[in-house]
C-alpha positions, 0 to 999 in steps of 0.5 A, spaced: 388 785 132 387 778 135 392 774 139 393 766 139 388 763 143 390 758 148 388 752 145 394 748 148 397 747 155 402 753 157 409 750 158 411 751 165 416 757 164 409 761 162 405 758 168 404 762 174 408 757 178 414 757 173 414 765 173 413 766 180 419 761 181 423 765 176 421 772 179 423 769 186 430 767 184 431 773 181 429 777 187 433 773 192 439 775 187 437 782 187 437 782 195 444 779 195 447 784 190 443 790 193 446 789 200 453 788 198 454 792 192 456 799 194 452 805 191 452 809 185 453 816 185 445 818 185 443 813 190 448 816 195 445 822 194 438 820 194 440 816 201 440 823 204 433 825 202 431 819 206 434 821 212 430 828 211 423 826 208 420 832 205 414 834 201 419 834 195 426 836 192 430 840 187 431 834 182 425 830 183 418 829 186 419 825 193 417 818 192 424 815 192 426 819 198 420 816 202 421 809 200 428 810 202 426 813 209 421 807 210 427 802 208 431 806 213 426 806 218 426 798 217 433 796 216 437 803 219 442 807 215 445 801 210 445 800 203 440 795 203 435 800 206 436 804 201 434 799 196 429 795 199 423 797 197 426 798 190 427 790 190 420 789 192 417 794 187 420 789 182 416 783 185 409 787 185 411 790 178 411 783 175 405 781 178 401 787 176 404 786 169 401 779 169 395 781 171 394 787 166 396 782 160 392 777 162 386 782 162 388 785 156 390 779 152 391 772 155 395 768 159 400 766 154 401 774 153 402 775 160 407 769 161 411 772 155 411 779 158 413 777 165 419 773 162 421 779 157 420 784 162 425 781 168 430 779 162 430 786 160 437 789 162 434 795 165 430 790 170 435 785 170 441 789 171 438 796 174 433 793 178 437 794 185 438 801 183 434 806 188 433 812 183 426 815 181 425 811 175 423 805 180 417 808 183 415 811 176 415 804 173 411 801 178 406 806 179 405 807 171 405 800 171 399 800 176 396 805 173 395 801 166 393 795 171 387 799 174 385 801 167 385 794 164 381 792 170 376 798 168 376 796 161 374 788 163 369 790 169 366 796 166 366 798 173 367 806 174 370 805 181 376 803 178 377 810 176 379 812 183 384 807 183 387 809 176 387 816 179 391 814 186 396 810 182 397 816 177 398 821 183 403 816 186 406 816 179 406 824 179 410 823 186 415 819 183 417 823 176 414 828 172 414 824 166 408 821 169 404 827 166 405 824 159 401 818 162 395 822 163 395 825 156 395 818 153 389 816 158 386 822 155 387 820 148 384 813 149 378 816 152 377 820 145 379 815 140 376 808 143 368 809 142 367 804 148 371 808 152 368 815 151 362 813 155 366 814 161 366 822 160 360 822 163 362 818 169 363 822 176 368 817 178 373 819 172 373 826 174 374 824 182 380 820 179 383 826 176 382 830 182 385 824 186 391 825 182 391 832 183 391 832 190 397 827 190 401 832 186 399 838 191 405 837 196 410 837 189 406 844 187 406 847 194 414 845 195 415 849 188 411 855 190 415 855 196 422 855 192 420 859 186 418 853 182 426 851 182 424 844 180 420 845 175 425 850 172 430 845 172 426 839 169 422 842 164 427 847 162 430 840 159 425 840 153 429 841 146 429 848 144 436 848 140 436 847 133 434 840 130 440 835 129 440 827 128 446 826 132 442 823 138 436 820 135 440 813 133 443 813 140 437 814 143 434 808 139 440 804 141 439 805 148 432 803 148 434 797 144 440 795 149 436 796 155 430 792 153 435 787 151 436 787 143 433 780 142 426 782 145 426 789 142 427 786 135 420 782 137 417 788 140 417 792 133 412 787 130 408 786 136 407 794 136 405 793 128 400 788 130 397 792 135 397 798 130 391 794 127 387 794 133 389 801 134 386 803 127 380 799 128 379 802 135 380 796 139 380 797 146 386 793 149 390 795 143 389 802 143 390 802 151 397 799 150 399 804 144 396 810 146 398 810 153 405 810 151 405 814 145 405 821 148 411 820 152 415 816 146 413 822 141 416 827 146 423 823 147 423 822 140 422 830 139 427 831 145 433 826 141 432 831 135 435 837 140 439 834 145 441 827 148 436 823 152 438 819 158 438 812 157 433 811 164 428 816 161 424 811 157 424 806 163 416 807 165 415 804 158 418 798 158 413 794 161 408 796 155 414 794 150 415 787 154 407 786 152 408 788 145 413 783 144 409 778 148 403 779 143 407 778 137 410 771 140 404 769 143 401 769 136 406 765 133 403 758 131 407 752 133 412 750 138 418 752 133 420 757 128 426 762 128 422 767 131 420 763 137 427 761 138 429 768 138 424 769 144 427 764 148 434 766 146 433 773 148 430 770 155 436 766 156 441 771 154 437 776 159 438 771 165 445 770 164 447 777 163 443 779 169 446 773 174 453 775 171 452 783 172 449 782 179 455 777 181 460 782 178 457 788 182 459 784 188 465 780 186 468 784 180 471 779 175 476 784 172 478 791 173 481 791 166 475 795 163 476 801 168 471 806 167 468 803 161 465 797 166 458 800 167 459 798 174 465 802 175 461 807 180 460 802 185 468 800 186 473 802 191 469 807 195 470 803 202 477 804 201 477 811 200 472 812 206 478 809 210 483 813 207 479 819 208 477 818 215 485 817 217 487 824 214 481 827 217 483 825 224 491 826 222 489 834 220 484 835 226 478 836 220 472 839 223 468 838 216 469 835 209 467 840 204 465 838 197 462 841 190 459 835 187 452 832 189 454 825 187 461 825 191 458 829 197 453 823 197 458 818 197 462 821 202 456 823 207 455 815 207 462 813 208 464 818 214 457 819 217 459 817 224 466 821 224 465 828 221 460 832 217 460 832 209 457 838 206 457 840 199 458 848 199 455 849 192 448 848 190 445 848 197 438 848 194 439 840 194 439 840 201 434 845 203 430 839 207 436 839 212 438 844 217 443 848 215 450 847 218 452 851 223 457 857 220 461 856 226 463 849 224 467 853 218 472 856 223 475 850 224 480 846 219 477 842 214 478 838 208 476 839 201 475 833 197 474 833 189 474 828 183 480 831 179 476 833 173 471 837 177 476 840 182 474 847 184 479 849 189 481 855 186 474 858 187 476 856 195 481 861 195 476 867 195 473 864 202 479 861 205 486 863 207 489 857 206 487 852 201 493 847 201 493 840 197 495 834 202 495 828 197 491 824 192 487 818 193 485 813 187 479 809 187 481 803 184 478 796 182 482 790 182 488 795 182 486 798 176 485 806 177 478 809 176 479 816 178 483 821 182 481 825 188 484 831 190 485 832 198 486 839 200 486 842 207 482 848 208 482 853 214 482 861 215 475 862 213 475 870 210 467 870 208 461 866 209 462 859 206 455 856 203 452 859 197 445 862 198 439 857 197 436 860 191 441 864 188 439 870 183 
């Protein structure tokens, strides 16, 4: 497998200066949107992680919580603080991708790869969201960069960097385990790579990765392996079905940017020739992707794959598309036109959606609008604050982690917000004083998730006060039921580790 030699000067948009300008402009736009657009539910929940840094958490390893904690230390308990390092990681990730593609292929491939990644819908639109995917994508990409440096320099000390980056990836999301499997495949498949088995640095790098992961192991040991049961229990065990596989493939193509995804397929086929001949660069790129991709395909034959799960693979997909486009002859042709159109389309959509996140163009799409989770929360917070004051509420109770996160931020200076259920999610924080529940409180629930009937077993008074409607430009999105609860008759909070 070979790529087109760089016998002609690169156009400005593929040169480092042009790429740096594009990334800088996109980053400025993301910083604006990140500071102005409200949280989605998961971000609001992870904000609480940042307030209480811990060795790990119930849902995921701790890296996103640590990133948020650092942002909060720098910028206070603000929306920008939660997202600041996520936006910064996009810049670092673009630089790492450019260097990786330059080492494995050439600067033409590197330029296209950076363009394709930054104009993918995942990065262009979702590049501000503070979720575990952001550090997972970054450290997976940095691991691949270190492997490219190793491959080019043949300096065994790069294994120590590989181990550190992969270990930080494991502190981000459990899916980075599949990267380790891919590295092992590469070491077994490529004759030139097999020499590293006798290098002490390879084994030391593996040890560094394990040591990085120890906080997560220790946390799980202390909490009956709850996080492992939650995440690894998702592996498909039901019967085979074709119901979800096309949904999965469509989601990958959609988030990649459909026009760029079309180019990644022939790029992967072209690289497969290098894999067959055991070429180092092609084998490294494909084999580090293969284990996780196969698992996701397997999972999609049993259950739904969430659209964000393949996120760490997107830099590799961008390189695959770039390998194909960079090898095309001449300056014109339909396929180069598809590449340029894909980049232009991705940029236009990214700009439009980031601005729409702050200033909604229309509310007519309601819940079909992918930004609907951002809408209407400050107004809900103001109304709830008024109701709590009027009722003399000493606390606000919820039974949903997403709503709990939103209300905790909105009411942070006024009244404590407590999720009564799933208490293991908040084990890193000090448990509320039981005497708090001797005062009147409010129970808030999204209408479709209302569990007020269950509260009658705990409080003698469960009285519906009103309904609040979250809206965007006057269009209803969802209804929140507001109850007054009083007269505690038994302990309120669920056990942290229910049997």
